[in-house]
FIMAR-818539 format. One record per residue (C-alpha): residue number from 1; residue in one letter; x, y, z. Coordinates in steps of 0.25 Angstrom, whole numbers, plus 5000, padded with zeros to 4 digits. Last residue first. Layout:
+-----+---------+------+------+------+
: num : residuo :   c1 :   c2 :   c3 :
+-----+---------+------+------+------+
: NUM :       A :    X :    Y :    Z :
...
+-----+---------+------+------+------+
***
This chain:
+-----+---------+------+------+------+
: num : residuo :   c1 :   c2 :   c3 :
+-----+---------+------+------+------+
: 424 :       E : 4886 : 5040 : 4823 :
: 423 :       R : 4887 : 5028 : 4815 :
: 422 :       D : 4875 : 5031 : 4806 :
: 421 :       A : 4880 : 5045 : 4803 :
: 420 :       P : 4893 : 5039 : 4797 :
: 419 :       V : 4905 : 5043 : 4805 :
: 418 :       P : 4914 : 5053 : 4798 :
: 417 :       R : 4929 : 5049 : 4795 :
: 416 :       A : 4942 : 5053 : 4802 :
: 415 :       N : 4956 : 5048 : 4801 :
: 414 :       Y : 4967 : 5054 : 4810 :
: 413 :       G : 4979 : 5063 : 4809 :
: 412 :       A : 4975 : 5077 : 4812 :
: 411 :       K : 4974 : 5079 : 4797 :
: 410 :       R : 4964 : 5068 : 4796 :
: 409 :       V : 4955 : 5074 : 4807 :
: 408 :       A : 4955 : 5087 : 4800 :
: 407 :       E : 4952 : 5080 : 4787 :
: 406 :       T : 4940 : 5072 : 4793 :
: 405 :       M : 4935 : 5085 : 4799 :
: 404 :       E : 4936 : 5093 : 4786 :
: 403 :       A : 4929 : 5082 : 4778 :
: 402 :       I : 4918 : 5081 : 4789 :
: 401 :       N : 4915 : 5096 : 4787 :
: 400 :       M : 4907 : 5103 : 4799 :
: 399 :       D : 4897 : 5114 : 4798 :
: 398 :       G : 4892 : 5113 : 4812 :
: 397 :       G : 4898 : 5106 : 4823 :
: 396 :       A : 4900 : 5092 : 4830 :
: 395 :       I : 4911 : 5082 : 4828 :
: 394 :       S : 4911 : 5068 : 4835 :
: 393 :       A : 4925 : 5062 : 4833 :
: 392 :       T : 4926 : 5047 : 4833 :
: 391 :       G : 4937 : 5036 : 4836 :
: 390 :       G : 4929 : 5030 : 4847 :
: 389 :       L : 4941 : 5030 : 4857 :
: 388 :       R : 4945 : 5044 : 4852 :
: 387 :       D : 4931 : 5050 : 4853 :
: 386 :       V : 4932 : 5064 : 4848 :
: 385 :       E : 4922 : 5075 : 4851 :
: 384 :       V : 4922 : 5087 : 4842 :
: 383 :       H : 4914 : 5100 : 4844 :
: 382 :       A : 4911 : 5112 : 4835 :
: 381 :       V : 4916 : 5108 : 4821 :
: 380 :       G : 4912 : 5117 : 4810 :
: 379 :       S : 4925 : 5118 : 4803 :
: 378 :       C : 4936 : 5109 : 4808 :
: 377 :       R : 4946 : 5113 : 4819 :
: 376 :       L : 4938 : 5105 : 4829 :
: 375 :       L : 4940 : 5092 : 4821 :
: 374 :       A : 4955 : 5093 : 4822 :
: 373 :       T : 4955 : 5096 : 4837 :
: 372 :       R : 4946 : 5084 : 4839 :
: 371 :       V : 4955 : 5075 : 4831 :
: 370 :       T : 4967 : 5080 : 4839 :
: 369 :       S : 4960 : 5078 : 4852 :
: 368 :       A : 4956 : 5064 : 4849 :
: 367 :       C : 4971 : 5061 : 4844 :
: 366 :       H : 4976 : 5067 : 4857 :
: 365 :       E : 4966 : 5058 : 4865 :
: 364 :       C : 4973 : 5045 : 4859 :
: 363 :       S : 4973 : 5035 : 4847 :
: 362 :       M : 4964 : 5042 : 4837 :
: 361 :       G : 4967 : 5036 : 4823 :
: 360 :       E : 4954 : 5036 : 4817 :
: 359 :       I : 4942 : 5046 : 4819 :
: 358 :       E : 4928 : 5043 : 4815 :
: 357 :       L : 4921 : 5056 : 4814 :
: 356 :       I : 4907 : 5060 : 4819 :
: 355 :       I : 4900 : 5072 : 4814 :
: 354 :       R : 4890 : 5081 : 4822 :
: 353 :       R : 4883 : 5092 : 4815 :
: 352 :       G : 4877 : 5104 : 4823 :
: 351 :       S : 4868 : 5107 : 4836 :
: 350 :       S : 4869 : 5092 : 4840 :
: 349 :       R : 4882 : 5093 : 4847 :
: 348 :       G : 4879 : 5106 : 4854 :
: 347 :       A : 4866 : 5101 : 4859 :
: 346 :       A : 4872 : 5088 : 4864 :
: 345 :       S : 4882 : 5096 : 4872 :
: 344 :       P : 4897 : 5096 : 4868 :
: 343 :       R : 4905 : 5086 : 4876 :
: 342 :       P : 4912 : 5091 : 4888 :
: 341 :       L : 4927 : 5088 : 4888 :
: 340 :       L : 4931 : 5073 : 4892 :
: 339 :       R : 4930 : 5068 : 4878 :
: 338 :       R : 4926 : 5054 : 4875 :
: 337 :       G : 4936 : 5043 : 4874 :
: 336 :       N : 4933 : 5036 : 4887 :
: 335 :       H : 4941 : 5045 : 4896 :
: 334 :       W : 4945 : 5037 : 4909 :
: 333 :       L : 4959 : 5042 : 4910 :
: 332 :       A : 4956 : 5055 : 4904 :
: 331 :       P : 4946 : 5058 : 4915 :
: 330 :       F : 4958 : 5054 : 4925 :
: 329 :       L : 4968 : 5063 : 4918 :
: 328 :       V : 4963 : 5077 : 4919 :
: 327 :       A : 4957 : 5077 : 4933 :
: 326 :       A : 4969 : 5069 : 4938 :
: 325 :       L : 4978 : 5080 : 4932 :
: 324 :       L : 4969 : 5091 : 4940 :
: 323 :       L : 4971 : 5083 : 4953 :
: 322 :       A : 4986 : 5082 : 4950 :
: 321 :       S : 4987 : 5097 : 4947 :
: 320 :       I : 4980 : 5100 : 4960 :
: 319 :       I : 4990 : 5091 : 4968 :
: 318 :       G : 5002 : 5097 : 4960 :
: 317 :       A : 4997 : 5111 : 4964 :
: 316 :       P : 4996 : 5107 : 4978 :
: 315 :       S : 5010 : 5102 : 4978 :
: 314 :       T : 5014 : 5087 : 4980 :
: 313 :       E : 5028 : 5086 : 4986 :
: 312 :       G : 5039 : 5080 : 4977 :
: 311 :       H : 5044 : 5066 : 4977 :
: 310 :       C : 5041 : 5061 : 4963 :
: 309 :       A : 5042 : 5075 : 4956 :
: 308 :       M : 5054 : 5079 : 4965 :
: 307 :       A : 5061 : 5066 : 4962 :
: 306 :       A : 5060 : 5068 : 4947 :
: 305 :       A : 5065 : 5082 : 4948 :
: 304 :       T : 5077 : 5078 : 4956 :
: 303 :       Q : 5080 : 5067 : 4946 :
: 302 :       V : 5079 : 5077 : 4934 :
: 301 :       Q : 5088 : 5087 : 4941 :
: 300 :       Q : 5098 : 5075 : 4944 :
: 299 :       T : 5099 : 5071 : 4930 :
: 298 :       I : 5104 : 5084 : 4925 :
: 297 :       P : 5119 : 5082 : 4924 :
: 296 :       L : 5117 : 5075 : 4910 :
: 295 :       A : 5121 : 5061 : 4907 :
: 294 :       D : 5108 : 5055 : 4912 :
: 293 :       L : 5101 : 5064 : 4902 :
: 292 :       L : 5110 : 5059 : 4890 :
: 291 :       L : 5108 : 5045 : 4893 :
: 290 :       G : 5093 : 5046 : 4893 :
: 289 :       L : 5094 : 5055 : 4880 :
: 288 :       G : 5102 : 5043 : 4874 :
: 287 :       F : 5093 : 5032 : 4878 :
: 286 :       A : 5079 : 5039 : 4876 :
: 285 :       S : 5084 : 5045 : 4863 :
: 284 :       A : 5089 : 5032 : 4857 :
: 283 :       A : 5076 : 5024 : 4861 :
: 282 :       I : 5067 : 5035 : 4856 :
: 281 :       S : 5075 : 5037 : 4843 :
: 280 :       A : 5076 : 5022 : 4840 :
: 279 :       L : 5062 : 5019 : 4842 :
: 278 :       Y : 5057 : 5030 : 4833 :
: 277 :       A : 5068 : 5028 : 4823 :
: 276 :       A : 5065 : 5013 : 4822 :
: 275 :       L : 5050 : 5017 : 4820 :
: 274 :       S : 5054 : 5026 : 4809 :
: 273 :       R : 5061 : 5015 : 4802 :
: 272 :       P : 5050 : 5006 : 4804 :
: 271 :       G : 5040 : 5015 : 4796 :
: 270 :       L : 5033 : 5028 : 4799 :
: 269 :       S : 5018 : 5024 : 4799 :
: 268 :       T : 5018 : 5009 : 4802 :
: 267 :       W : 5030 : 5008 : 4811 :
: 266 :       I : 5028 : 5022 : 4817 :
: 265 :       M : 5014 : 5019 : 4821 :
: 264 :       A : 5017 : 5006 : 4827 :
: 263 :       V : 5028 : 5012 : 4836 :
: 262 :       T : 5019 : 5023 : 4840 :
: 261 :       A : 5008 : 5013 : 4844 :
: 260 :       M : 5019 : 5006 : 4852 :
: 259 :       N : 5022 : 5018 : 4860 :
: 258 :       T : 5036 : 5025 : 4863 :
: 257 :       A : 5039 : 5039 : 4866 :
: 256 :       P : 5033 : 5040 : 4880 :
: 255 :       G : 5041 : 5029 : 4886 :
: 254 :       S : 5054 : 5031 : 4878 :
: 253 :       I : 5057 : 5045 : 4881 :
: 252 :       L : 5053 : 5046 : 4895 :
: 251 :       F : 5060 : 5033 : 4898 :
: 250 :       A : 5073 : 5038 : 4892 :
: 249 :       L : 5071 : 5051 : 4901 :
: 248 :       A : 5070 : 5042 : 4913 :
: 247 :       A : 5083 : 5035 : 4909 :
: 246 :       G : 5090 : 5048 : 4908 :
: 245 :       P : 5084 : 5053 : 4921 :
: 244 :       S : 5090 : 5041 : 4928 :
: 243 :       V : 5081 : 5031 : 4935 :
: 242 :       G : 5083 : 5031 : 4950 :
: 241 :       K : 5069 : 5030 : 4956 :
: 240 :       L : 5066 : 5045 : 4955 :
: 239 :       I : 5070 : 5044 : 4940 :
: 238 :       L : 5060 : 5033 : 4938 :
: 237 :       V : 5050 : 5041 : 4946 :
: 236 :       A : 5051 : 5053 : 4937 :
: 235 :       A : 5051 : 5045 : 4924 :
: 234 :       I : 5038 : 5039 : 4928 :
: 233 :       P : 5032 : 5053 : 4931 :
: 232 :       V : 5037 : 5057 : 4917 :
: 231 :       S : 5032 : 5045 : 4909 :
: 230 :       A : 5017 : 5049 : 4910 :
: 229 :       T : 5020 : 5062 : 4903 :
: 228 :       A : 5026 : 5057 : 4891 :
: 227 :       C : 5017 : 5045 : 4890 :
: 226 :       V : 5020 : 5031 : 4895 :
: 225 :       Y : 5023 : 5019 : 4886 :
: 224 :       V : 5029 : 5007 : 4894 :
: 223 :       P : 5035 : 5000 : 4882 :
: 222 :       I : 5046 : 5010 : 4878 :
: 221 :       G : 5049 : 5016 : 4892 :
: 220 :       A : 5054 : 5004 : 4899 :
: 219 :       L : 5064 : 5001 : 4888 :
: 218 :       I : 5068 : 5016 : 4888 :
: 217 :       M : 5070 : 5016 : 4903 :
: 216 :       V : 5078 : 5003 : 4903 :
: 215 :       L : 5087 : 5009 : 4892 :
: 214 :       I : 5089 : 5022 : 4900 :
: 213 :       A : 5092 : 5013 : 4913 :
: 212 :       L : 5102 : 5005 : 4905 :
: 211 :       P : 5109 : 5017 : 4899 :
: 210 :       G : 5112 : 5024 : 4912 :
: 209 :       R : 5103 : 5027 : 4924 :
: 208 :       G : 5094 : 5020 : 4934 :
: 207 :       L : 5096 : 5005 : 4931 :
: 206 :       S : 5111 : 5007 : 4934 :
: 205 :       G : 5109 : 5013 : 4947 :
: 204 :       A : 5096 : 5019 : 4952 :
: 203 :       F : 5083 : 5013 : 4947 :
: 202 :       F : 5076 : 5011 : 4961 :
: 201 :       D : 5082 : 5024 : 4966 :
: 200 :       D : 5070 : 5027 : 4974 :
: 199 :       P : 5062 : 5014 : 4977 :
: 198 :       L : 5052 : 5009 : 4967 :
: 197 :       L : 5037 : 5006 : 4971 :
: 196 :       A : 5032 : 5020 : 4974 :
: 195 :       A : 5039 : 5028 : 4964 :
: 194 :       L : 5037 : 5018 : 4953 :
: 193 :       A : 5023 : 5016 : 4956 :
: 192 :       G : 5020 : 5031 : 4956 :
: 191 :       S : 5027 : 5032 : 4943 :
: 190 :       I : 5020 : 5021 : 4936 :
: 189 :       I : 5006 : 5026 : 4941 :
: 188 :       L : 5009 : 5041 : 4937 :
: 187 :       G : 5014 : 5036 : 4923 :
: 186 :       F : 5001 : 5027 : 4921 :
: 185 :       V : 4993 : 5040 : 4925 :
: 184 :       I : 5000 : 5048 : 4915 :
: 183 :       P : 4999 : 5037 : 4904 :
: 182 :       K : 4984 : 5035 : 4907 :
: 181 :       A : 4981 : 5050 : 4906 :
: 180 :       T : 4990 : 5053 : 4894 :
: 179 :       D : 4981 : 5053 : 4882 :
: 178 :       R : 4968 : 5057 : 4889 :
: 177 :       P : 4976 : 5068 : 4896 :
: 176 :       V : 4981 : 5073 : 4883 :
: 175 :       S : 4966 : 5074 : 4877 :
: 174 :       V : 4959 : 5080 : 4889 :
: 173 :       F : 4968 : 5090 : 4896 :
: 172 :       G : 4977 : 5095 : 4885 :
: 171 :       H : 4969 : 5092 : 4873 :
: 170 :       Q : 4955 : 5096 : 4877 :
: 169 :       F : 4961 : 5108 : 4885 :
: 168 :       A : 4969 : 5113 : 4874 :
: 167 :       T : 4958 : 5112 : 4864 :
: 166 :       Q : 4949 : 5119 : 4873 :
: 165 :       W : 4959 : 5130 : 4875 :
: 164 :       W : 4961 : 5132 : 4861 :
: 163 :       R : 4947 : 5135 : 4858 :
: 162 :       Q : 4941 : 5126 : 4847 :
: 161 :       R : 4938 : 5133 : 4833 :
: 160 :       G : 4951 : 5140 : 4834 :
: 159 :       A : 4958 : 5129 : 4828 :
: 158 :       S : 4951 : 5132 : 4814 :
: 157 :       A : 4962 : 5142 : 4810 :
: 156 :       D : 4973 : 5133 : 4814 :
: 155 :       A : 4968 : 5121 : 4807 :
: 154 :       S : 4966 : 5129 : 4794 :
: 153 :       G : 4979 : 5135 : 4795 :
: 152 :       A : 4986 : 5122 : 4797 :
: 151 :       D : 4978 : 5116 : 4785 :
: 150 :       A : 4983 : 5127 : 4776 :
: 149 :       A : 4997 : 5125 : 4781 :
: 148 :       M : 4996 : 5110 : 4778 :
: 147 :       K : 4990 : 5113 : 4764 :
: 146 :       E : 5002 : 5122 : 4761 :
: 145 :       P : 5012 : 5112 : 4767 :
: 144 :       D : 5007 : 5101 : 4757 :
: 143 :       P : 5008 : 5088 : 4765 :
: 142 :       L : 5021 : 5080 : 4764 :
: 141 :       S : 5024 : 5068 : 4757 :
: 140 :       T : 5029 : 5057 : 4766 :
: 139 :       G : 5043 : 5051 : 4762 :
: 138 :       S : 5049 : 5051 : 4776 :
: 137 :       P : 5063 : 5046 : 4778 :
: 136 :       E : 5064 : 5033 : 4785 :
: 135 :       L : 5077 : 5031 : 4792 :
: 134 :       K : 5082 : 5045 : 4792 :
: 133 :       E : 5069 : 5052 : 4794 :
: 132 :       A : 5065 : 5042 : 4805 :
: 131 :       L : 5079 : 5044 : 4812 :
: 130 :       C : 5077 : 5059 : 4812 :
: 129 :       G : 5063 : 5058 : 4818 :
: 128 :       G : 5067 : 5049 : 4829 :
: 127 :       L : 5079 : 5058 : 4833 :
: 126 :       L : 5070 : 5070 : 4833 :
: 125 :       G : 5059 : 5063 : 4841 :
: 124 :       T : 5070 : 5059 : 4851 :
: 123 :       L : 5076 : 5073 : 4852 :
: 122 :       F : 5062 : 5079 : 4854 :
: 121 :       A : 5058 : 5070 : 4865 :
: 120 :       A : 5071 : 5071 : 4872 :
: 119 :       A : 5070 : 5086 : 4872 :
: 118 :       P : 5056 : 5085 : 4877 :
: 117 :       R : 5062 : 5076 : 4889 :
: 116 :       I : 5074 : 5085 : 4891 :
: 115 :       V : 5067 : 5098 : 4894 :
: 114 :       A : 5057 : 5092 : 4905 :
: 113 :       M : 5068 : 5083 : 4910 :
: 112 :       I : 5076 : 5095 : 4914 :
: 111 :       P : 5064 : 5103 : 4919 :
: 110 :       G : 5061 : 5093 : 4930 :
: 109 :       L : 5056 : 5078 : 4930 :
: 108 :       M : 5042 : 5079 : 4936 :
: 107 :       G : 5037 : 5093 : 4933 :
: 106 :       Y : 5045 : 5095 : 4920 :
: 105 :       T : 5042 : 5081 : 4915 :
: 104 :       V : 5027 : 5084 : 4917 :
: 103 :       A : 5028 : 5097 : 4909 :
: 102 :       I : 5035 : 5090 : 4898 :
: 101 :       S : 5025 : 5078 : 4899 :
: 100 :       D : 5014 : 5088 : 4896 :
:  99 :       V : 5021 : 5096 : 4885 :
:  98 :       G : 5024 : 5083 : 4878 :
:  97 :       T : 5034 : 5072 : 4879 :
:  96 :       Q : 5039 : 5059 : 4873 :
:  95 :       P : 5026 : 5057 : 4865 :
:  94 :       T : 5030 : 5068 : 4855 :
:  93 :       S : 5044 : 5066 : 4852 :
:  92 :       I : 5044 : 5052 : 4846 :
:  91 :       L : 5031 : 5053 : 4837 :
:  90 :       F : 5035 : 5067 : 4833 :
:  89 :       A : 5049 : 5063 : 4828 :
:  88 :       L : 5042 : 5051 : 4821 :
:  87 :       T : 5033 : 5060 : 4813 :
:  86 :       A : 5044 : 5070 : 4810 :
:  85 :       G : 5053 : 5059 : 4805 :
:  84 :       R : 5043 : 5052 : 4797 :
:  83 :       S : 5039 : 5065 : 4790 :
:  82 :       A : 5027 : 5073 : 4794 :
:  81 :       G : 5017 : 5074 : 4782 :
:  80 :       G : 5003 : 5076 : 4788 :
:  79 :       K : 5001 : 5061 : 4788 :
:  78 :       R : 5014 : 5060 : 4797 :
:  77 :       L : 5009 : 5071 : 4806 :
:  76 :       S : 4996 : 5065 : 4808 :
:  75 :       F : 5002 : 5051 : 4811 :
:  74 :       A : 5011 : 5058 : 4821 :
:  73 :       V : 4998 : 5064 : 4828 :
:  72 :       P : 4991 : 5051 : 4828 :
:  71 :       I : 5003 : 5044 : 4835 :
:  70 :       V : 5006 : 5055 : 4845 :
:  69 :       G : 4995 : 5051 : 4854 :
:  68 :       C : 5001 : 5037 : 4856 :
:  67 :       S : 5015 : 5042 : 4859 :
:  66 :       C : 5009 : 5052 : 4869 :
:  65 :       L : 5006 : 5066 : 4864 :
:  64 :       P : 5008 : 5079 : 4872 :
:  63 :       L : 5015 : 5087 : 4861 :
:  62 :       P : 5027 : 5095 : 4867 :
:  61 :       V : 5039 : 5086 : 4861 :
:  60 :       G : 5032 : 5082 : 4848 :
:  59 :       L : 5034 : 5095 : 4841 :
:  58 :       L : 5049 : 5095 : 4843 :
:  57 :       S : 5050 : 5081 : 4837 :
:  56 :       A : 5041 : 5084 : 4825 :
:  55 :       K : 5048 : 5098 : 4823 :
:  54 :       V : 5062 : 5091 : 4823 :
:  53 :       V : 5057 : 5080 : 4814 :
:  52 :       S : 5051 : 5090 : 4804 :
:  51 :       L : 5064 : 5098 : 4804 :
:  50 :       M : 5072 : 5085 : 4801 :
:  49 :       G : 5066 : 5081 : 4788 :
:  48 :       G : 5051 : 5081 : 4784 :
:  47 :       A : 5043 : 5093 : 4782 :
:  46 :       G : 5030 : 5087 : 4788 :
:  45 :       L : 5032 : 5091 : 4802 :
:  44 :       H : 5029 : 5106 : 4803 :
:  43 :       R : 5015 : 5105 : 4795 :
:  42 :       K : 5011 : 5093 : 4804 :
:  41 :       I : 5012 : 5101 : 4817 :
:  40 :       L : 5005 : 5113 : 4811 :
:  39 :       T : 4993 : 5104 : 4807 :
:  38 :       P : 4992 : 5098 : 4821 :
:  37 :       S : 4990 : 5113 : 4826 :
:  36 :       L : 4996 : 5116 : 4840 :
:  35 :       F : 4988 : 5126 : 4847 :
:  34 :       A : 4977 : 5118 : 4855 :
:  33 :       A : 4986 : 5105 : 4856 :
:  32 :       M : 4997 : 5113 : 4862 :
:  31 :       I : 4988 : 5120 : 4872 :
:  30 :       G : 4983 : 5106 : 4876 :
:  29 :       A : 4997 : 5101 : 4878 :
:  28 :       A : 5000 : 5113 : 4887 :
:  27 :       A : 4988 : 5110 : 4896 :
:  26 :       F : 4992 : 5095 : 4897 :
:  25 :       G : 5006 : 5099 : 4901 :
:  24 :       L : 5002 : 5109 : 4912 :
:  23 :       L : 4993 : 5098 : 4917 :
:  22 :       L : 5005 : 5088 : 4917 :
:  21 :       Y : 5014 : 5098 : 4924 :
:  20 :       P : 5004 : 5100 : 4935 :
:  19 :       A : 5001 : 5085 : 4936 :
:  18 :       M : 5015 : 5079 : 4937 :
:  17 :       Q : 5019 : 5082 : 4951 :
:  16 :       T : 5005 : 5080 : 4957 :
:  15 :       A : 5005 : 5067 : 4949 :
:  14 :       T : 5018 : 5062 : 4954 :
:  13 :       K : 5013 : 5064 : 4968 :
:  12 :       W : 5000 : 5057 : 4966 :
:  11 :       I : 5008 : 5045 : 4959 :
:  10 :       S : 5018 : 5044 : 4970 :
:   9 :       F : 5007 : 5044 : 4981 :
:   8 :       V : 5000 : 5033 : 4973 :
:   7 :       M : 5012 : 5025 : 4973 :
:   6 :       D : 5016 : 5027 : 4987 :
:   5 :       H : 5002 : 5023 : 4992 :
:   4 :       L : 5003 : 5010 : 4983 :
:   3 :       A : 5017 : 5007 : 4989 :
:   2 :       S : 5012 : 5009 : 5003 :
:   1 :       M : 5000 : 5000 : 5000 :
+-----+---------+------+------+------+
***
């Protein structure tokens, strides 16, 4: 019973340390979604060569997408003309970090790791993208720049139909938590169990640092998938128990970056050489950057920050933030695929046309949010309800154009077709 008490107490303490930064990260993720146009992203990644790889890797660093949610976005980039190298760089750098995980890393591992971690994500994506360009040059025909510019202008002009703060709230505090709630709770439970059951300095000695420790952390991180944010408390406890910061960094790179769905997508869509570049760049970067971090005279600061996060006193602000975080995460955990925001009234839905589209390719709540945003930008659309599990979108409004809506969904990276009236 004492071990269970210690575990629960450790989970609560970690949550109070993590919650303020995670809520801040959710807000930042929502604001990014409100102002970052998908068409603008595609336009900058279709040129091919090193510049597009650099842009793709750099762009992926702040985006709060897990290695599952990044797949449809990468598909969209690829179909929009992005090169193999740019697509792979985006697939590698994006799930390793994001504005939410950077904020949590700052709170639990200190400012040094908050800088090193996104830098590692960028360098890993850059390495993978360059390898892919060398091993398997892209032969994709690129879209017409003038057409893409016109599409971007059209999307930007229509974005005002939904207030930016509504989009920000929907994405930051509904869509992102639905994608990350289970991994975050899983990470808290694992970190609590490690803190309660393992004595301090359990990993000290040869297993705690050096090439062997880094290799063990890479091998542990690849099969046990955790999202970028959920991996932070686990890394903090591992450091507390004697794992070196470099080995912890290797875990932070390999765990979030790898996913079997991503592996399958790269194999089928980009080719076996791109898959080899993907796996080699993640393993090499995790190993090399882990060794480099341990060789720098900054490991003590990282260890101190991790110890303070795990053993620090809870503050009133931390307690309030943890309660708010619970209010955000628990509805997301039990969400059954329907929107948590209030639905339009029956009178509001029946006052105009109602169209239902079948949507193919939605794998997470970010997908649902992307589809919803794309449809809200179409002319005549007033309300959109996306059922990710059912694979449908219900659109209400006035003078709506089905062809425009299906094209908008297609440009977002998904397939759409209207549902016949007898099946509604």
